[in-house]
VMD Tcl script that draws the C-alpha trace (Angstrom):
set ca {
  {90.53 63.79 90.52}
  {89.92 64.12 94.25}
  {88.82 67.63 95.22}
  {87.88 69.01 98.62}
  {85.48 71.86 99.38}
  {86.25 73.47 102.73}
  {83.39 75.55 104.08}
  {79.79 75.13 102.94}
  {78.38 78.62 103.35}
  {76.22 80.66 101.01}
  {78.83 81.32 98.31}
  {79.89 77.67 98.19}
  {76.33 76.42 97.88}
  {75.08 79.06 95.44}
  {78.09 79.46 93.18}
  {80.78 76.79 93.46}
  {79.17 73.49 94.39}
  {76.73 73.58 91.43}
  {79.79 73.78 89.18}
  {81.94 71.26 91.04}
  {79.05 68.85 91.53}
  {78.38 68.75 87.80}
  {81.92 68.05 86.60}
  {82.55 64.52 85.33}
  {85.37 62.50 86.86}
  {85.49 64.61 90.02}
  {85.62 62.83 93.38}
  {84.16 65.62 95.51}
  {84.71 65.70 99.29}
  {83.07 68.18 101.68}
  {84.28 69.62 104.97}
  {82.53 71.73 107.59}
  {82.37 71.42 111.35}
  {78.60 72.04 111.30}
  {77.11 68.57 111.06}
  {73.61 69.69 110.02}
  {75.03 71.67 107.11}
  {77.31 68.79 106.13}
  {74.33 66.44 106.00}
  {72.12 68.90 104.14}
  {74.68 69.69 101.43}
  {75.92 66.11 101.21}
  {72.38 64.83 100.78}
  {71.67 67.44 98.12}
  {74.71 66.32 96.14}
  {74.01 62.63 96.88}
  {77.48 62.15 98.29}
  {78.18 59.03 100.36}
  {79.21 59.33 103.99}
  {82.90 58.72 103.24}
  {82.99 61.99 101.25}
  {81.69 64.06 104.16}
  {84.23 65.22 106.73}
  {83.61 66.94 110.03}
  {87.28 67.77 110.60}
  {90.13 68.88 108.38}
  {92.38 65.96 109.32}
  {89.84 63.53 107.89}
  {89.69 65.52 104.66}
  {93.47 65.73 104.30}
  {93.76 61.99 104.89}
  {91.96 61.45 101.56}
  {95.03 62.54 99.60}
  {93.44 65.50 97.83}
  {94.52 66.60 94.37}
  {93.08 70.10 94.97}
  {90.95 72.08 97.41}
  {88.56 75.01 97.35}
  {88.30 77.14 100.50}
  {84.99 78.91 101.11}
  {85.10 79.23 104.89}
  {84.85 82.59 106.67}
  {87.71 84.97 105.91}
  {88.92 84.85 109.51}
  {89.48 81.09 109.14}
  {91.47 81.35 105.90}
  {95.01 81.70 107.33}
  {94.83 78.50 109.38}
  {93.00 76.44 106.74}
  {95.15 77.52 103.81}
  {98.33 76.98 105.82}
  {97.29 73.40 106.58}
  {96.43 72.69 102.94}
  {99.63 74.20 101.55}
  {101.78 72.38 104.11}
  {100.08 69.16 102.98}
  {101.05 69.98 99.38}
  {97.45 70.51 98.19}
  {96.91 73.01 95.33}
  {94.49 75.49 96.86}
  {91.89 77.91 95.53}
  {90.71 80.47 98.10}
  {87.59 82.57 97.82}
  {88.66 86.20 98.12}
  {90.30 87.59 100.17}
  {93.25 85.52 101.28}
  {93.01 87.05 104.76}
  {92.03 90.24 106.56}
  {95.64 91.12 107.39}
  {98.29 91.84 104.81}
  {101.01 90.05 106.78}
  {98.92 86.86 106.68}
  {98.42 87.30 102.93}
  {102.16 87.72 102.37}
  {102.95 84.69 104.53}
  {100.53 82.45 102.62}
  {101.87 83.52 99.22}
  {105.45 82.97 100.37}
  {104.55 79.59 101.87}
  {102.97 78.46 98.59}
  {106.03 79.58 96.64}
  {108.44 77.92 99.09}
  {106.52 74.63 98.87}
  {106.02 74.88 95.10}
  {102.25 74.49 95.54}
  {99.56 76.29 93.54}
  {97.67 79.05 95.33}
  {94.88 80.90 93.54}
  {92.51 83.62 94.77}
  {88.90 83.71 93.56}
  {88.72 86.91 91.56}
  {85.98 85.56 89.30}
  {85.27 88.90 87.63}
  {88.47 88.54 85.63}
  {86.67 85.66 83.90}
  {83.16 87.15 83.64}
  {82.31 87.44 79.91}
  {81.16 91.06 80.08}
  {84.30 92.18 81.91}
  {86.57 90.18 79.61}
  {84.99 92.03 76.69}
  {85.77 95.33 78.40}
  {89.45 94.38 78.35}
  {89.27 94.54 74.53}
  {87.68 98.02 74.52}
  {89.47 101.42 74.59}
  {90.06 102.19 78.27}
  {91.08 105.81 78.71}
  {88.50 106.10 81.50}
  {87.29 103.20 83.67}
  {84.46 103.60 86.18}
  {83.18 100.83 88.45}
  {80.45 101.12 91.06}
  {79.43 98.35 93.48}
  {76.77 99.66 95.84}
  {74.64 98.31 98.68}
  {71.58 99.34 100.69}
  {71.91 100.08 104.41}
  {75.18 98.26 105.00}
  {77.91 100.51 106.43}
  {80.63 98.30 107.91}
  {83.97 98.16 109.65}
  {86.48 99.49 107.09}
  {88.74 96.43 107.04}
  {85.85 94.02 106.64}
  {84.14 96.08 103.95}
  {87.30 96.68 101.92}
  {88.73 93.17 102.11}
  {85.47 91.23 101.79}
  {83.64 93.35 99.20}
  {85.47 96.38 97.78}
  {88.34 94.01 96.95}
  {86.36 93.00 93.83}
  {86.36 96.62 92.64}
  {90.06 97.01 93.39}
  {91.01 93.86 91.52}
  {88.76 94.56 88.54}
  {90.30 98.01 88.11}
  {93.79 96.50 88.30}
  {92.76 93.90 85.72}
  {91.45 96.53 83.30}
  {93.94 99.39 83.57}
  {95.93 99.51 80.30}
  {99.25 100.49 81.84}
  {101.32 100.99 84.97}
  {99.57 102.67 87.90}
  {101.49 105.82 88.81}
  {99.11 107.51 91.24}
  {96.67 106.22 93.88}
  {94.08 108.44 95.57}
  {91.61 107.31 98.24}
  {88.58 109.06 99.68}
  {86.11 107.70 102.18}
  {83.57 108.55 104.84}
  {83.79 106.87 108.24}
  {81.27 107.59 110.98}
  {81.33 105.94 114.40}
  {83.84 103.41 113.13}
  {81.77 102.36 110.10}
  {82.72 103.00 106.49}
  {79.81 104.53 104.59}
  {81.46 104.96 101.21}
  {84.86 104.72 99.58}
  {86.29 106.06 96.33}
  {89.52 104.80 94.76}
  {91.27 106.53 91.86}
  {94.10 104.91 89.94}
  {95.90 106.89 87.26}
  {98.69 106.33 84.78}
  {99.89 107.37 81.34}
  {96.74 108.00 79.30}
  {94.19 106.48 81.70}
  {92.19 107.09 84.87}
  {90.28 104.38 86.74}
  {87.69 105.18 89.39}
  {86.15 102.66 91.80}
  {83.20 103.56 94.03}
  {81.32 101.73 96.77}
  {78.42 103.32 98.64}
  {76.98 101.23 101.46}
  {74.05 103.64 101.89}
  {72.92 103.60 98.28}
  {69.41 103.42 96.88}
  {70.00 100.01 95.31}
  {72.21 96.95 95.21}
  {74.04 97.30 91.92}
  {77.28 96.73 90.09}
  {78.03 98.85 87.04}
  {81.24 98.91 85.01}
  {81.98 101.42 82.26}
  {85.03 101.67 80.03}
  {85.33 104.47 77.50}
  {87.71 106.11 75.07}
  {88.00 107.13 71.40}
  {84.33 108.25 71.32}
  {82.98 104.87 72.36}
  {81.78 103.39 75.65}
  {80.97 99.89 76.89}
  {78.82 99.45 80.00}
  {78.16 96.23 81.92}
  {75.21 96.24 84.32}
  {75.10 93.67 87.12}
  {77.37 91.38 85.08}
  {74.38 90.44 82.90}
  {73.72 93.26 80.43}
  {76.25 94.81 78.04}
  {75.47 98.19 76.48}
  {77.70 99.55 73.71}
  {77.50 103.30 73.09}
  {78.67 104.70 69.80}
  {75.94 106.99 68.61}
  {72.88 104.86 69.37}
  {73.26 102.37 72.24}
  {73.00 98.65 71.54}
  {72.05 96.24 74.32}
  {73.04 92.59 74.77}
  {71.47 90.69 77.65}
  {72.37 87.40 79.26}
  {70.76 84.53 77.40}
  {67.88 82.78 79.14}
  {69.82 79.52 79.33}
  {73.21 80.92 80.33}
  {73.93 79.80 83.93}
  {74.55 82.57 86.44}
  {77.82 80.90 87.46}
  {79.08 81.21 83.90}
  {77.91 84.81 83.54}
  {79.73 85.76 86.73}
  {82.94 83.94 85.75}
  {82.65 81.30 88.51}
  {82.53 78.35 86.14}
  {85.47 79.62 84.10}
  {87.73 80.35 87.07}
  {87.00 76.90 88.55}
  {87.83 75.17 85.26}
  {90.98 77.27 84.80}
  {92.24 76.27 88.25}
  {91.44 72.57 87.82}
  {92.97 72.46 84.34}
  {96.20 73.90 85.73}
  {96.22 71.26 88.48}
  {95.64 68.45 85.97}
  {98.42 69.78 83.74}
  {100.84 70.05 86.65}
  {101.20 73.83 86.29}
  {101.92 75.72 89.50}
  {99.80 78.85 89.88}
  {101.12 81.87 91.76}
  {99.05 84.26 93.89}
  {101.70 86.97 93.61}
  {99.51 89.19 91.40}
  {96.55 88.68 93.75}
  {98.82 89.83 96.56}
  {99.19 93.19 94.79}
  {95.41 93.63 95.05}
  {95.55 92.86 98.78}
  {98.39 95.37 99.21}
  {96.24 98.04 97.61}
  {93.33 97.08 99.90}
  {95.60 97.53 102.91}
  {96.53 100.99 101.65}
  {92.83 101.88 101.34}
  {92.08 100.68 104.88}
  {95.01 102.68 106.20}
  {93.92 105.85 104.40}
  {90.24 105.80 105.39}
  {90.95 104.67 108.96}
  {94.05 106.62 109.84}
  {93.94 109.89 107.96}
  {90.51 111.32 108.64}
  {88.84 109.38 105.85}
  {90.83 110.73 102.91}
  {94.28 110.56 101.49}
  {96.64 110.32 98.56}
  {99.79 108.32 98.00}
}
mol new
graphics top color blue
foreach p $ca { graphics top sphere $p radius 0.5 }
foreach p [lrange $ca 0 end-1] q [lrange $ca 1 end] { graphics top cylinder $p $q radius 0.2 }
display resetview
């Protein structure tokens, strides 16, 4: 199976290439325009020169069976368009793009061409979060906080808060009937954002504070006098009377704990089986992100719809 990796930045090197590089029967090809990075990563993976490509045309000429896109978000629309037009099943690290119209166009292009398009929402495959989907979920609370990192609202929401948005959508036990957004923007930078989703019998709350006291990600689901908490994707605490704690095993790879390994295998298995994957559900997450950006940017930092 011939697979291309487009973009060799931090997330590709830390999370995806260790998985892809260890899969048997995979003919891995790399692409980046930065020659020093191409050499460094290629040498680390012991890939021959004919699997290293400084331009996209060279990569596409290999007749790829699938591709993973880990380039900067701003480059996604052009790169994904080229791959889809070439008929290559494509996995894109979230988000699809910074602009909703680009996201819609890419999803529609994939559907028109009958080509798989998948978006890298790895938390849907993270073991701790999957276990939360089997727990009573009358109330869902997710926090993903940072230290000293206020940012442009569109960049922050689409590049980072998108994980919170998608995880809440993944876990809500019914149709979302109400969406409420609150945020604080100062001098064009988003300091914090709060998203509330509500429906029949449930409320889901997502929080991101970019001026927090720690870098952390905490998910809690509760209902029927029981609560499950997942801390930094590695520790699961069940509360029913006395809390019980389960921690990530010493030999469990971080990529598996974070759902990276599983989402990669799911995508490649679909490609091997000839199943066409749709990004239509992922598009719903991007639509909600666009609503959040609009509310915090255009309505004084708060709103309800």
